[in-house]
N, C-alpha and C positions, 0 to 999 in steps of 0.2 A: 181206559186211557192209561198210558204208561207213566205219565208224570215227568218224563224226561224232557228237558228244555235245552236247546243249544245255547252255548255260551257267547253267541254273537247275534247281531241283527242282520238278517239277509236284506240287502239293499237293492241289488239288481244283478242280472246276469250279464255276462260279457263274452265277447269273442276276442281272444288274444292269439299270440303265437308262442310256440315253445322257445325258450331262450337257448336251447341246444340245437334242435333240428329246424327251427323256424317254420314248422308247419302249424296251420291254424289249430287252436285248442279251445276247449270250453273253459269258462271260468265264471266265478261269481264274485260280486263286490260285497264285502261284509264289513260291518262296523263292530269293533270290540273296544269297549270303553270309549276312548276318544280317537282311536286310530281306525283308518280305513285301509283294508287290505284287498288285494285280488288273490283269490285262491284258485289255481288253475291246474289242470291235469292234461298231459299230452297223451293221446291215444295211439300215437305212432311210436314214440320211444319210451313212454311210461314215466316221464319226468313229472314230478309234482312240485309245485312252487307256491309259496305264500309271500307275496310282494307287498311291502308297505307303499301305499299310494299317498297317504296324507296322515299327519299326526293331529289334524284339526278337522273333525267330522263336520262341524257346523260350517266351516268355510268350504269344504268339499261340496256340501249339499247346496250352498249358495251358488257355487259355480254351476252345478247341474240344474238347479231349479229356478234361479232368479236371473242371473246374468246371461240371458240368451236373447238372440235376435234372429230374424230371418237371414238365411244364408245369401251372400253375394256371389254371383257366378262370374266366371270369365266370359269373354266374348265368344270363345270357341273351346271345344274339348280336343284333346290331342290323341287319345287312344281309346279303343272300344272296350266295353266290359266283356271279358272273356273267361278269366279264371277266378274272378272275385277279388275283392280287396284283401290284402295289399299287393296282389300279384299283377295288377294291370296298370300301374302308374306309367305315365300320367300327362296331364290330368285326364282322368276318365270321368264320364258323366255321373259316377257314383260319389264323387268328391263333393263336399258341401261348402267349400270356401274358395274364393279367388285368391290370387297372390297379393297379399299385403306387402310382402318384401320378397324379392327374387334375387338369389345369388347367381353370379356368373364367375366361375373359377377360370382364371386366365393362365394359370401356370401351376405346376407341382413343384417348381424350384423354390427353395427357401434358404435363408441364411441362418436358420436355426434347425435343430433336430429335436423337436419337442417330444418327450416320451408319451404325450397324450394326444398326438395329432390325429384327428379323424380322417384326414386326407392322406396320411402316410407320406407327407412331403419331407424334403430335406435337401441339404447341399449337394448330394450325389445326383439329384435329378435336374441338373443344370441345363439340360437340353429340352426339358419338358415344358415348352412354351406353346400355347395355342397361337395360331397365326391370327393376324389382325382380321383377315377376311372371315375366318371361322368365328371369331368373337363377335363380329358384326352380325353374322347369321344368328348367333345365339341371342344377341340383343334384339334383333328384329322379331325373333320368335316370341319374346316377351311382349313386345309392342303389339303383335298380332293377337295375342291372348288377352291383353289388358287395355288396348287402345291408348290409354294414358297411364302407364304404370305408376303406382304410388311411390315405391322405393326400389331402386336397383342397387345392389351391393356388389362391388368389384372385389373379388376375393382370390384366394390361392390355396396352397403355397403362400408366397409373399408377393402380392401383386405389384408392389413398387419396383420389383426387380425386372419386370417385363420390359423388353427393349422398346415397345410401342406404348408404354404406360399412358403418357399424356394424349396420344392419339386415341386410345381407348376412351379416356374421359371426354375428349372432344366428340367422339361418336355418340356417346350417351347424351351430351348436351345438344346434339343436332336432332334429337328425337323428343317426342312429347313425354319425357319422363319427369315426374314431379320433383323427385329428390334423389340425389346421387350420394352414395356412401362408399367409402373405401375401408376395407378390413385390413389392418396392418399391425405388425409387431413394433413399428416405430423406429427401427434401427437406422434406416436411411434418413428419416426425418431428423433424428438426433444428430447424425453425422454431417448432414448437409443443410445448413440453414436456408440456402437458396431454394432447396426443394420444397420446404414449408412455404416459402414466399410464392412459389409457383402454384401450390395447391390453393392458396388464398384467392387466386384469380377465378376459381370456380364458384365462389360465393355469389349470391345466397343459394339456399337449397343444396348445400354441400356439407358433408359431415365425415369426420374421421372416426372409425370404430377401432379404438386403440386397445390392443391387448395389455391388460394391467391386472395381474393376478395377485400381487402381494406387495407389501412394503418391506418384507423380510427376505433374507437370502435363502433360507432352507426351502420354503415352498417354491420359490422360483427355480431352484436347482432341480427339484423333483418334478415340477410341471413342465419346465421349459429347457432344462439342461444347462442353464447359464444364469449367472447373477446379473439381472437386467436393471437393477435399481438406478444406476447412473444414466443408463440409456433412456429410461422412462422420464427421468427428470429433465434431461436435455431436450427430449422430444417435446415435452410439454412447454418448456421455455420457448422453443422455436414456434410452436403453435400459438402460444399466448401472444407472441410479438405481432402476430398477424390476425389474432382473434378468429382462428379457424375453429368452428364448432366441433367439439370432440366428445365422444362418449367413452368412458373407461369400461372395458369389458373384463369381467372377473370370472374365471373358471374356478368353481368351488369344489373342494374335496373335503369330505367330513374328517375332522380331526387334524387337518393340515393347515388350511387358511381360513376356515369359517369363523375363527375367533377375531378376524380382522375386519369383518363387515362394517361395523360402525366406524372404525378408524379410516377405512377407505372412503366412506361417504363424506366424512369431514375433510379428508384430504382433497377430494374432488371439489368440494365447495370452496376451497381456498384458491382455485384457479378460475378466472373469469371465462376462459375459453371452454371449460368443461361444462357441458350442459346436462350431464347425467351419468349414471352408473348402471350397467346391465350386469346382473349376476346370473351365471349359467352353471347350474349343478352339472358335474361331469357325467357323461353318458358312456356306456360301454359300446364304443364304435371305433373303427380304425385301429391305430396304434395306441394301446392303453397299458403301457408298462407300469408296474408298481401300483396297480389298481385292483382292489378286491371288492366286488360288488356287495358282499355281505357286510363289509366294514366301512367302505368309503362312500357309499351312495347317499345322496341327499335328496329330499323331496322339496317341492315348491313351498309347501306350508312350513317346513322346518326353516327354510331360508327367510320366509316372511316373518316368522316369529323372532328369528335372530336379529332382523333389522329393527324390530320393535324393542328388543332387549338391549342392543348395543348402540343404537344411534342416538345422538343427542338432539337430533332434529326431527326424525320421523318416528311415528308410532305404528304399531301393527295394523291399526284400523285405517291408516293412510293407504295401505296397499289393497287396491280393488282388482277384481278379476277383469280381464279384457274380454268384452263380449264376443269378439270373433273367434277366440279360442280360450275360454276361461279356465279350462283344465291346466293349461300349460303356461299361461302368461298372466302376470300380475303387475300392476303399474300404480305409481303414485306421482303426483305433480306438486311442485312447490313454486312459489314466487320469490324471486330475489329482489329485495327492495331496500336500498340504502344500507347495505351490509348485513341485512337481516334476511333469513330464509323462512318463509311462512308456508308450511304445507297446506295445500288447497283441498285435497281429497277428503280430509277429515271433516270438512264442512258439508260433504255429500253424505248425509246420515242415512243408513239403511232403514232405520225405524220410520223415518218420515218420507224418504225418497223412494225406497223400494218396499212396497207393501203389496199384499195380495198373495193368494196361494199359488204354488207351483211356478209356472213360467210366466205369470202375469207381472208386468212391470207398471207401477203407478208412481209417477213423480209428482205427488201432491196435486194431481189434476193439472199439472203445468207441462204441456206437451213441448213447449219451447225449451224449457230446462232439460227435459228428458233428452231431446235431440242433441242438445249441446254437450251434455255429459257423455252420451254415447259417441259423439264425434270426437271428443277429447281422448276417450279411452280407446285408442286404436294404435296398432303398430305401424299404420300407414302414415307416419308423421316424421318429418325432420324437425329440428328445434324451431325453425322459423314458422313452419305451418302449425306446429303445436302452439306457438305463441299467439297466432291468429285465433285458433279455437279457444285458447285460454282467455283471451280478451273478450270473446263473445260470451263465454260462460260467466265471467266476472260481472257482466252487466245484469245477470240474473241472481247474483248473490250480493245483495246490498250490504251485508255485514262486513264484506271485504272491500277495502278502498282500492280503487284502480290507480296504479302508478301513472303519473302525468306523462312520462316518456316510456311507453310500454313497447318492448320489442322482444325478439327471441333471446336477447341477453338476459331477460328477466326470468326465463324458463329453466327449471331444473327438474329432471325426471329420473325416477328409479324404476327399473324393470327387472322382474325375475322371468327368465326364459328357460323353461324346463323342457328340454327336448326329450322325446320319447324313445326308449330303446326296447329291445326284445323283452326285458323284464317287466317294464311298466306298460307294455303295449295293450291298448284298449281300442278296438276297431271303431267304436263310437267316437272316440276322441281323435283318432287318426284322420277321420273324414273331415274334421274341422280345422286341420292344420293350415296355417296361412303363410308360413315361411317356406318358400319353395326354391328349387335350384334347377338350372337349365342343364340337362345332360348333354354330352357331346353330340348325340344324334338329335338334339333339339326338342326332346320331350321336356315338359315342365313337371317336376317330381317333388313331392313333399320332402323336405330336408331329412326328416326322421326316417322315412322308408328308404330314401336314397342310400343312407349309410348302412342300412341293414341288408338291402337286396340289390342295389343297382350301381354302386360305386365300383369302378374298375372292373375286375373279373367276377364280381359277386353274382351278377345276373346269370352268367354262364355256369359258374360252379355251384351256386346255392339255389338260385331261383328256377333255372330250367329243369332240373330234376323234379322239383315240386310241381311245376306246370305239367310235365310229362305224366306224372302220377295222376293228376287230376283229369287229364285228357283220357288216359286209359281207363279210369274209373267211371267215365261218362259224366264227370262233374265240371265240364267246361263247355262253353258255347263255341264250338269249332265249326268251321265251314266244312262241307263235304270233302274238299280238297285237303284241308288240314287233317281231317280224320284219316284219309287214305295215306297221307304222308306219315302220320304217326304210326298207323298199323303196319305200313310197309317197311318200317325200320325195325320191327320186331324180328328176332331170330327165326321164329317159326314161320312167319310170313315170308321171310327171305328164302327159307328152305323150300317152301311150297312153290314159290315162283321159279326156283331153280329146277324142281322136279318137272314142272310143266315144260 
């Protein structure tokens, strides 16, 4: 025996994609000290990459081994399995999760030119509105997949600029959609108080997903290209006047605005209409100016730790993995009671509630408590439905006193949403993604893979050459006609046909 020992613990193998050529690659998950990395090698272009997945090995293993549940399927699948994941989206039968939240992008027009926009939207795209008829087709595609969709988010571009904006919201309300969300930069809400009043008519089951990256000028200039502090304040004042449920959405870049996490949480708690904060580490997708993946990338576990270090209200243990996609989503709930905010999830103790080896979940032999915790930890919630689940859970936790007048006004939620890009791509995790988007041709595609392979011209310029290679190599489930068409387009085959 040589006596040589590797300086890491081999945890698992992985299928990833090359961050340069996007072809499938082999990788392995390794643990060094307390960090988890993916070490991968591309056999097509020879790029080797070691990517930090987590700076908390124990939390990473909890996500993989404890916070798991059987997959929930959509009512139907949309595409066949032909080239293998992630080249068949979607949704194909290989996917392991239905749509907890589905985005419908109604326009590429925007009144900002954000340097980090994944959709490459901007003021110059002022004619790029989808027709109301097309949007209704997209909406109906979600309903056909989900029957009663949990959350539909109207997005863009800037969706409030769409000339049929309120007709779009009416169309959602006419269908069996549980919760309606609008993703917005807030400019129109800030400048038009009557617009906020009109939005309030869609309560309950309605929420604003308000872009809110910083309380300081410099991060806003670098992320959004404009100092939006006054716009954000005015927007919140108008939303507060009508108690419109609002989530502040913070795009985080390492060394730029990650020092503000605790301050933003406390700022959010000062507004009654704000029901929570969602932190989204920046991903390499779309337009990402002034972004260096080697310096600016943040992982979910780093953000989770910063919440514990910076927040005066939440601790790191308050942030629990969300079982539908624990690798990418972490969540904490709190109660607002008489001016005091009491985190709830710290009372769900792993040592007593999550016991047993590997993927076994034991909630102190209390199946009712188990089901209510799992129900609460879901992205398929708006603040009012979360309030209902929270009220049910409180009945199982006698050490916490139930507020006499309990409603969604009492609910406050922190979410970390870590979207996957080509660097952190893990096929096992991609199959569990539950945030999806409707493509223009009515496919339902995971948001992560959409930004890598399917947005705009990417399917034609990036994905089709990969599919062609797989077909020619005999690594695709093609019909006889598809094989003939593929071979018929080869130069040699065309020459032979001409000779005949």
